[in-house]
PDB file of N, H, CA, C and O in Angstrom:
ATOM      1  N   MET A   1       0.797  -1.181  -0.040  1.00  0.00           N
ATOM      2  CA  MET A   1      -0.012  -0.010   0.003  1.00  0.00           C
ATOM      3  C   MET A   1       0.922   1.234   0.019  1.00  0.00           C
ATOM      4  O   MET A   1       1.895   1.303   0.769  1.00  0.00           O
ATOM      5  N   LEU A   2       0.594   2.135  -0.787  1.00  0.00           N
ATOM      6  H   LEU A   2      -0.197   2.078  -1.397  1.00  0.00           H
ATOM      7  CA  LEU A   2       1.338   3.447  -0.889  1.00  0.00           C
ATOM      8  C   LEU A   2       0.407   4.560  -0.645  1.00  0.00           C
ATOM      9  O   LEU A   2      -0.626   4.698  -1.301  1.00  0.00           O
ATOM     10  N   ILE A   3       0.786   5.382   0.332  1.00  0.00           N
ATOM     11  H   ILE A   3       1.625   5.270   0.864  1.00  0.00           H
ATOM     12  CA  ILE A   3      -0.073   6.566   0.680  1.00  0.00           C
ATOM     13  C   ILE A   3       0.801   7.706   0.492  1.00  0.00           C
ATOM     14  O   ILE A   3       1.964   7.685   0.895  1.00  0.00           O
ATOM     15  N   SER A   4       0.266   8.744  -0.129  1.00  0.00           N
ATOM     16  H   SER A   4      -0.679   8.761  -0.456  1.00  0.00           H
ATOM     17  CA  SER A   4       0.940  10.040  -0.449  1.00  0.00           C
ATOM     18  C   SER A   4       0.203  11.190   0.043  1.00  0.00           C
ATOM     19  O   SER A   4      -1.018  11.227  -0.107  1.00  0.00           O
ATOM     20  N   TYR A   5       0.873  12.197   0.657  1.00  0.00           N
ATOM     21  H   TYR A   5       1.865  12.168   0.780  1.00  0.00           H
ATOM     22  CA  TYR A   5       0.226  13.425   1.052  1.00  0.00           C
ATOM     23  C   TYR A   5       0.909  14.560   0.303  1.00  0.00           C
ATOM     24  O   TYR A   5       2.109  14.806   0.424  1.00  0.00           O
ATOM     25  N   THR A   6       0.064  15.245  -0.488  1.00  0.00           N
ATOM     26  H   THR A   6      -0.911  15.046  -0.587  1.00  0.00           H
ATOM     27  CA  THR A   6       0.611  16.367  -1.281  1.00  0.00           C
ATOM     28  C   THR A   6      -0.405  17.544  -1.163  1.00  0.00           C
ATOM     29  O   THR A   6      -1.516  17.388  -1.669  1.00  0.00           O
ATOM     30  N   PRO A   7      -0.128  18.606  -0.584  1.00  0.00           N
ATOM     31  CA  PRO A   7       1.136  18.878   0.151  1.00  0.00           C
ATOM     32  C   PRO A   7       1.103  18.217   1.547  1.00  0.00           C
ATOM     33  O   PRO A   7       0.025  18.002   2.101  1.00  0.00           O
ATOM     34  N   ALA A   8       2.218  17.914   2.082  1.00  0.00           N
ATOM     35  H   ALA A   8       3.094  18.090   1.632  1.00  0.00           H
ATOM     36  CA  ALA A   8       2.329  17.160   3.312  1.00  0.00           C
ATOM     37  C   ALA A   8       1.721  17.899   4.472  1.00  0.00           C
ATOM     38  O   ALA A   8       1.183  17.290   5.397  1.00  0.00           O
ATOM     39  N   GLY A   9       1.804  19.200   4.427  1.00  0.00           N
ATOM     40  H   GLY A   9       2.242  19.694   3.676  1.00  0.00           H
ATOM     41  CA  GLY A   9       1.193  19.988   5.641  1.00  0.00           C
ATOM     42  C   GLY A   9       1.820  19.608   6.899  1.00  0.00           C
ATOM     43  O   GLY A   9       3.039  19.676   7.059  1.00  0.00           O
ATOM     44  N   LYS A  10       0.977  19.193   7.829  1.00  0.00           N
ATOM     45  H   LYS A  10      -0.013  19.137   7.699  1.00  0.00           H
ATOM     46  CA  LYS A  10       1.451  18.852   9.187  1.00  0.00           C
ATOM     47  C   LYS A  10       1.497  17.387   9.399  1.00  0.00           C
ATOM     48  O   LYS A  10       1.604  16.968  10.551  1.00  0.00           O
ATOM     49  N   MET A  11       1.424  16.556   8.385  1.00  0.00           N
ATOM     50  H   MET A  11       1.336  16.897   7.449  1.00  0.00           H
ATOM     51  CA  MET A  11       1.412  15.126   8.465  1.00  0.00           C
ATOM     52  C   MET A  11       2.639  14.544   9.165  1.00  0.00           C
ATOM     53  O   MET A  11       2.549  13.648  10.004  1.00  0.00           O
ATOM     54  N   GLU A  12       3.801  15.104   8.774  1.00  0.00           N
ATOM     55  H   GLU A  12       3.874  15.832   8.092  1.00  0.00           H
ATOM     56  CA  GLU A  12       5.029  14.594   9.372  1.00  0.00           C
ATOM     57  C   GLU A  12       5.121  14.854  10.820  1.00  0.00           C
ATOM     58  O   GLU A  12       5.613  14.017  11.577  1.00  0.00           O
ATOM     59  N   ALA A  13       4.622  16.095  11.269  1.00  0.00           N
ATOM     60  H   ALA A  13       4.222  16.775  10.655  1.00  0.00           H
ATOM     61  CA  ALA A  13       4.633  16.365  12.657  1.00  0.00           C
ATOM     62  C   ALA A  13       3.583  15.473  13.388  1.00  0.00           C
ATOM     63  O   ALA A  13       3.841  15.058  14.518  1.00  0.00           O
ATOM     64  N   PHE A  14       2.455  15.181  12.799  1.00  0.00           N
ATOM     65  H   PHE A  14       2.245  15.519  11.881  1.00  0.00           H
ATOM     66  CA  PHE A  14       1.446  14.326  13.396  1.00  0.00           C
ATOM     67  C   PHE A  14       2.053  12.914  13.630  1.00  0.00           C
ATOM     68  O   PHE A  14       1.894  12.340  14.708  1.00  0.00           O
ATOM     69  N   PHE A  15       2.723  12.386  12.646  1.00  0.00           N
ATOM     70  H   PHE A  15       2.852  12.852  11.771  1.00  0.00           H
ATOM     71  CA  PHE A  15       3.383  11.029  12.729  1.00  0.00           C
ATOM     72  C   PHE A  15       4.369  11.055  13.875  1.00  0.00           C
ATOM     73  O   PHE A  15       4.379  10.140  14.699  1.00  0.00           O
ATOM     74  N   ARG A  16       5.180  12.057  13.943  1.00  0.00           N
ATOM     75  H   ARG A  16       5.172  12.799  13.274  1.00  0.00           H
ATOM     76  CA  ARG A  16       6.230  12.116  15.018  1.00  0.00           C
ATOM     77  C   ARG A  16       5.537  12.145  16.377  1.00  0.00           C
ATOM     78  O   ARG A  16       6.034  11.543  17.329  1.00  0.00           O
ATOM     79  N   GLU A  17       4.408  12.827  16.486  1.00  0.00           N
ATOM     80  H   GLU A  17       4.004  13.315  15.713  1.00  0.00           H
ATOM     81  CA  GLU A  17       3.679  12.975  17.795  1.00  0.00           C
ATOM     82  C   GLU A  17       3.117  11.601  18.211  1.00  0.00           C
ATOM     83  O   GLU A  17       3.286  11.159  19.348  1.00  0.00           O
ATOM     84  N   VAL A  18       2.417  10.919  17.213  1.00  0.00           N
ATOM     85  H   VAL A  18       2.280  11.278  16.289  1.00  0.00           H
ATOM     86  CA  VAL A  18       1.745   9.724  17.588  1.00  0.00           C
ATOM     87  C   VAL A  18       2.681   8.521  17.782  1.00  0.00           C
ATOM     88  O   VAL A  18       2.315   7.568  18.469  1.00  0.00           O
ATOM     89  N   THR A  19       3.850   8.551  17.203  1.00  0.00           N
ATOM     90  H   THR A  19       4.147   9.325  16.645  1.00  0.00           H
ATOM     91  CA  THR A  19       4.767   7.467  17.367  1.00  0.00           C
ATOM     92  C   THR A  19       5.606   7.523  18.635  1.00  0.00           C
ATOM     93  O   THR A  19       6.369   6.613  18.959  1.00  0.00           O
ATOM     94  N   LYS A  20       5.435   8.587  19.302  1.00  0.00           N
ATOM     95  H   LYS A  20       4.815   9.326  19.039  1.00  0.00           H
ATOM     96  CA  LYS A  20       6.212   8.722  20.640  1.00  0.00           C
ATOM     97  C   LYS A  20       5.769   7.635  21.644  1.00  0.00           C
ATOM     98  O   LYS A  20       6.571   7.202  22.471  1.00  0.00           O
ATOM     99  N   GLY A  21       4.523   7.201  21.577  1.00  0.00           N
ATOM    100  H   GLY A  21       3.871   7.553  20.905  1.00  0.00           H
ATOM    101  CA  GLY A  21       4.023   6.168  22.475  1.00  0.00           C
ATOM    102  C   GLY A  21       4.254   4.747  21.951  1.00  0.00           C
ATOM    103  O   GLY A  21       3.909   3.767  22.612  1.00  0.00           O
ATOM    104  N   ASN A  22       4.847   4.652  20.742  1.00  0.00           N
ATOM    105  H   ASN A  22       5.127   5.448  20.205  1.00  0.00           H
ATOM    106  CA  ASN A  22       5.087   3.341  20.112  1.00  0.00           C
ATOM    107  C   ASN A  22       3.873   2.445  20.029  1.00  0.00           C
ATOM    108  O   ASN A  22       3.957   1.230  20.208  1.00  0.00           O
ATOM    109  N   SER A  23       2.745   3.070  19.756  1.00  0.00           N
ATOM    110  H   SER A  23       2.677   4.057  19.611  1.00  0.00           H
ATOM    111  CA  SER A  23       1.449   2.314  19.576  1.00  0.00           C
ATOM    112  C   SER A  23       0.560   3.045  18.598  1.00  0.00           C
ATOM    113  O   SER A  23       0.950   4.074  18.048  1.00  0.00           O
ATOM    114  N   MET A  24      -0.645   2.516  18.376  1.00  0.00           N
ATOM    115  H   MET A  24      -0.962   1.680  18.823  1.00  0.00           H
ATOM    116  CA  MET A  24      -1.599   3.153  17.476  1.00  0.00           C
ATOM    117  C   MET A  24      -1.949   4.538  18.030  1.00  0.00           C
ATOM    118  O   MET A  24      -1.905   4.710  19.248  1.00  0.00           O
ATOM    119  N   PRO A  25      -2.285   5.509  17.228  1.00  0.00           N
ATOM    120  CA  PRO A  25      -2.608   6.815  17.652  1.00  0.00           C
ATOM    121  C   PRO A  25      -3.903   6.754  18.361  1.00  0.00           C
ATOM    122  O   PRO A  25      -4.807   6.030  17.943  1.00  0.00           O
ATOM    123  N   PRO A  26      -4.037   7.535  19.485  1.00  0.00           N
ATOM    124  CA  PRO A  26      -5.334   7.538  20.238  1.00  0.00           C
ATOM    125  C   PRO A  26      -6.470   8.175  19.371  1.00  0.00           C
ATOM    126  O   PRO A  26      -6.217   9.038  18.531  1.00  0.00           O
ATOM    127  N   GLN A  27      -7.624   7.752  19.590  1.00  0.00           N
ATOM    128  H   GLN A  27      -7.830   7.050  20.272  1.00  0.00           H
ATOM    129  CA  GLN A  27      -8.727   8.317  18.816  1.00  0.00           C
ATOM    130  C   GLN A  27      -9.262   9.582  19.533  1.00  0.00           C
ATOM    131  O   GLN A  27     -10.403   9.656  19.990  1.00  0.00           O
ATOM    132  N   ASP A  28      -8.338  10.572  19.592  1.00  0.00           N
ATOM    133  H   ASP A  28      -7.411  10.512  19.221  1.00  0.00           H
ATOM    134  CA  ASP A  28      -8.564  11.879  20.353  1.00  0.00           C
ATOM    135  C   ASP A  28      -8.784  12.886  19.350  1.00  0.00           C
ATOM    136  O   ASP A  28      -7.871  13.177  18.577  1.00  0.00           O
ATOM    137  N   LYS A  29      -9.954  13.471  19.287  1.00  0.00           N
ATOM    138  H   LYS A  29     -10.695  13.235  19.915  1.00  0.00           H
ATOM    139  CA  LYS A  29     -10.351  14.472  18.266  1.00  0.00           C
ATOM    140  C   LYS A  29      -9.425  15.671  18.407  1.00  0.00           C
ATOM    141  O   LYS A  29      -9.009  16.218  17.386  1.00  0.00           O
ATOM    142  N   ALA A  30      -9.077  16.113  19.620  1.00  0.00           N
ATOM    143  H   ALA A  30      -9.415  15.669  20.450  1.00  0.00           H
ATOM    144  CA  ALA A  30      -8.254  17.239  19.897  1.00  0.00           C
ATOM    145  C   ALA A  30      -6.820  17.047  19.304  1.00  0.00           C
ATOM    146  O   ALA A  30      -6.223  17.984  18.774  1.00  0.00           O
ATOM    147  N   LEU A  31      -6.278  15.748  19.420  1.00  0.00           N
ATOM    148  H   LEU A  31      -6.763  14.987  19.850  1.00  0.00           H
ATOM    149  CA  LEU A  31      -4.980  15.507  18.844  1.00  0.00           C
ATOM    150  C   LEU A  31      -5.008  15.752  17.293  1.00  0.00           C
ATOM    151  O   LEU A  31      -4.098  16.393  16.767  1.00  0.00           O
ATOM    152  N   PHE A  32      -5.979  15.276  16.610  1.00  0.00           N
ATOM    153  H   PHE A  32      -6.718  14.755  17.037  1.00  0.00           H
ATOM    154  CA  PHE A  32      -6.181  15.408  15.207  1.00  0.00           C
ATOM    155  C   PHE A  32      -6.294  16.851  14.808  1.00  0.00           C
ATOM    156  O   PHE A  32      -5.660  17.313  13.859  1.00  0.00           O
ATOM    157  N   GLU A  33      -7.104  17.542  15.542  1.00  0.00           N
ATOM    158  H   GLU A  33      -7.619  17.167  16.313  1.00  0.00           H
ATOM    159  CA  GLU A  33      -7.323  19.010  15.213  1.00  0.00           C
ATOM    160  C   GLU A  33      -6.057  19.788  15.383  1.00  0.00           C
ATOM    161  O   GLU A  33      -5.839  20.762  14.662  1.00  0.00           O
ATOM    162  N   LYS A  34      -5.219  19.406  16.295  1.00  0.00           N
ATOM    163  H   LYS A  34      -5.396  18.615  16.880  1.00  0.00           H
ATOM    164  CA  LYS A  34      -3.951  20.118  16.535  1.00  0.00           C
ATOM    165  C   LYS A  34      -3.132  20.162  15.262  1.00  0.00           C
ATOM    166  O   LYS A  34      -2.353  21.094  15.063  1.00  0.00           O
ATOM    167  N   PHE A  35      -3.290  19.176  14.399  1.00  0.00           N
ATOM    168  H   PHE A  35      -3.923  18.419  14.561  1.00  0.00           H
ATOM    169  CA  PHE A  35      -2.523  19.086  13.192  1.00  0.00           C
ATOM    170  C   PHE A  35      -3.408  19.362  11.969  1.00  0.00           C
ATOM    171  O   PHE A  35      -3.072  18.963  10.854  1.00  0.00           O
ATOM    172  N   ASP A  36      -4.480  20.011  12.173  1.00  0.00           N
ATOM    173  H   ASP A  36      -4.753  20.335  13.079  1.00  0.00           H
ATOM    174  CA  ASP A  36      -5.438  20.302  11.073  1.00  0.00           C
ATOM    175  C   ASP A  36      -5.947  19.075  10.376  1.00  0.00           C
ATOM    176  O   ASP A  36      -6.109  19.108   9.156  1.00  0.00           O
ATOM    177  N   LEU A  37      -6.197  18.051  11.035  1.00  0.00           N
ATOM    178  H   LEU A  37      -6.066  18.024  12.026  1.00  0.00           H
ATOM    179  CA  LEU A  37      -6.811  16.795  10.517  1.00  0.00           C
ATOM    180  C   LEU A  37      -8.143  16.611  11.106  1.00  0.00           C
ATOM    181  O   LEU A  37      -8.402  17.158  12.178  1.00  0.00           O
ATOM    182  N   ILE A  38      -9.039  15.864  10.476  1.00  0.00           N
ATOM    183  H   ILE A  38      -8.829  15.420   9.605  1.00  0.00           H
ATOM    184  CA  ILE A  38     -10.411  15.573  10.894  1.00  0.00           C
ATOM    185  C   ILE A  38     -10.507  14.080  11.155  1.00  0.00           C
ATOM    186  O   ILE A  38     -10.256  13.247  10.284  1.00  0.00           O
ATOM    187  N   LEU A  39     -10.883  13.778  12.397  1.00  0.00           N
ATOM    188  H   LEU A  39     -11.088  14.455  13.104  1.00  0.00           H
ATOM    189  CA  LEU A  39     -11.102  12.362  12.764  1.00  0.00           C
ATOM    190  C   LEU A  39     -12.599  12.056  12.444  1.00  0.00           C
ATOM    191  O   LEU A  39     -13.505  12.710  12.959  1.00  0.00           O
ATOM    192  N   THR A  40     -12.807  11.074  11.606  1.00  0.00           N
ATOM    193  H   THR A  40     -12.070  10.542  11.187  1.00  0.00           H
ATOM    194  CA  THR A  40     -14.153  10.732  11.194  1.00  0.00           C
ATOM    195  C   THR A  40     -14.512   9.298  11.522  1.00  0.00           C
ATOM    196  O   THR A  40     -13.683   8.394  11.429  1.00  0.00           O
ATOM    197  N   GLY A  41     -15.705   9.118  11.888  1.00  0.00           N
ATOM    198  H   GLY A  41     -16.379   9.853  11.963  1.00  0.00           H
ATOM    199  CA  GLY A  41     -16.266   7.768  12.187  1.00  0.00           C
ATOM    200  C   GLY A  41     -15.535   7.040  13.332  1.00  0.00           C
ATOM    201  O   GLY A  41     -14.436   7.409  13.744  1.00  0.00           O
ATOM    202  N   PRO A  42     -16.239   5.941  13.841  1.00  0.00           N
ATOM    203  CA  PRO A  42     -15.616   5.095  14.843  1.00  0.00           C
ATOM    204  C   PRO A  42     -14.479   4.210  14.214  1.00  0.00           C
ATOM    205  O   PRO A  42     -14.394   4.072  12.994  1.00  0.00           O
ATOM    206  N   PRO A  43     -13.650   3.644  15.055  1.00  0.00           N
ATOM    207  CA  PRO A  43     -12.566   2.720  14.519  1.00  0.00           C
ATOM    208  C   PRO A  43     -13.270   1.509  13.932  1.00  0.00           C
ATOM    209  O   PRO A  43     -14.368   1.127  14.339  1.00  0.00           O
ATOM    210  N   LEU A  44     -12.613   0.946  12.995  1.00  0.00           N
ATOM    211  H   LEU A  44     -11.722   1.256  12.664  1.00  0.00           H
ATOM    212  CA  LEU A  44     -13.144  -0.288  12.350  1.00  0.00           C
ATOM    213  C   LEU A  44     -13.030  -1.474  13.273  1.00  0.00           C
ATOM    214  O   LEU A  44     -12.014  -1.625  13.953  1.00  0.00           O
ATOM    215  N   VAL A  45     -14.024  -2.307  13.319  1.00  0.00           N
ATOM    216  H   VAL A  45     -14.848  -2.184  12.767  1.00  0.00           H
ATOM    217  CA  VAL A  45     -13.977  -3.516  14.104  1.00  0.00           C
ATOM    218  C   VAL A  45     -13.450  -4.669  13.216  1.00  0.00           C
ATOM    219  O   VAL A  45     -13.985  -4.926  12.138  1.00  0.00           O
ATOM    220  N   VAL A  46     -12.410  -5.341  13.686  1.00  0.00           N
ATOM    221  H   VAL A  46     -11.976  -5.132  14.562  1.00  0.00           H
ATOM    222  CA  VAL A  46     -11.817  -6.388  12.948  1.00  0.00           C
ATOM    223  C   VAL A  46     -12.141  -7.794  13.563  1.00  0.00           C
ATOM    224  O   VAL A  46     -11.698  -8.815  13.038  1.00  0.00           O
TER     225      VAL A  46
END
């Protein structure tokens, strides 16, 4: 899978922030808004 962000905007800073915990990013709306992202829908059930 290849995912590209053009322009990258704040994606690199977002990834740096969420990988500090060495786990999946928390489903925290405020965290996503901090980087101008929109958290939509509930997490997928696998």
